[in-house]
C-alpha positions as CSV (number, residue, x, y, z in Angstrom):
1,M,-12.8,-150.7,132.2
2,M,-16.4,-151.3,131.2
3,I,-18.4,-149.1,128.8
4,D,-22.0,-150.1,128.0
5,N,-21.4,-153.6,129.2
6,I,-18.4,-154.0,126.9
7,R,-15.0,-154.9,128.3
8,V,-12.6,-152.2,127.1
9,I,-8.8,-152.7,127.3
10,I,-6.4,-150.0,126.4
11,E,-3.0,-151.7,125.9
12,Q,-0.8,-148.9,124.9
13,G,-0.7,-145.1,124.4
14,P,-2.8,-142.3,125.6
15,F,-6.5,-143.0,125.0
16,S,-9.5,-141.6,126.9
17,A,-12.8,-143.2,127.7
18,E,-14.5,-140.6,125.5
19,D,-12.4,-141.8,122.5
20,A,-13.2,-145.4,123.3
21,Q,-16.9,-144.6,123.5
22,Y,-16.7,-142.9,120.0
23,Y,-15.2,-146.0,118.4
24,I,-17.5,-148.4,120.1
25,E,-20.5,-146.4,118.8
26,R,-19.0,-146.6,115.3
27,I,-18.6,-150.4,115.6
28,K,-22.1,-150.8,116.9
29,A,-23.5,-148.8,113.9
30,T,-21.9,-151.2,111.4
31,T,-22.9,-154.6,112.8
32,K,-25.9,-156.4,114.1
33,F,-23.9,-158.5,116.6
34,T,-23.4,-157.6,120.3
35,L,-19.9,-156.5,121.2
36,K,-18.3,-158.4,124.0
37,K,-14.7,-156.9,124.2
38,V,-12.7,-154.1,122.5
39,I,-8.9,-153.8,122.7
40,F,-7.3,-150.5,121.7
41,T,-3.6,-150.1,121.0
42,R,-2.3,-146.7,120.0
43,S,1.0,-145.7,118.6
44,D,2.3,-142.5,117.0
45,T,1.1,-143.6,113.5
46,Y,-1.9,-145.8,113.9
47,L,-4.7,-147.0,116.2
48,D,-5.2,-150.8,116.3
49,I,-8.8,-151.8,117.3
50,R,-9.5,-155.5,117.9
51,Y,-13.0,-156.6,119.0
52,A,-15.0,-159.7,119.7
53,F,-18.7,-160.4,119.5
54,A,-20.8,-162.3,122.0
55,E,-23.0,-164.4,119.8
56,I,-21.0,-165.5,116.8
57,P,-20.9,-169.3,117.0
58,F,-17.6,-171.1,116.8
59,E,-17.4,-173.6,114.0
60,R,-15.2,-176.5,114.9
61,I,-12.4,-177.2,112.5
62,R,-11.8,-180.9,111.9
63,R,-9.0,-182.6,110.2
64,V,-10.2,-185.6,108.2
65,A,-7.8,-188.1,106.5
66,L,-8.7,-188.7,102.9
67,A,-8.9,-192.2,101.6
68,A,-5.6,-193.1,100.0
69,P,-5.8,-193.3,96.2
70,P,-5.1,-196.7,94.7
71,E,-1.4,-197.0,94.1
72,K,-0.3,-196.6,90.5
73,R,3.2,-197.3,89.5
74,A,4.9,-196.4,86.2
75,V,7.6,-199.0,86.7
76,N,7.7,-202.6,88.0
77,N,4.0,-203.4,87.5
């Protein structure tokens, strides 16, 4: 479902659109970024809320090989 141009997914448990709207407003009040997607998962003991923002840039993680240190031997020099 869509609420305020935000994709809302309810994965598990009873959860209404009014409940989703309440939590979306709470998230919006605490951040300056635009919400893109919210996923709600409800169980008997907790409510799991996962959300993604539209304009947070992705930083590419690169693996760089370090230069091998000069070999130092304690024996057989």
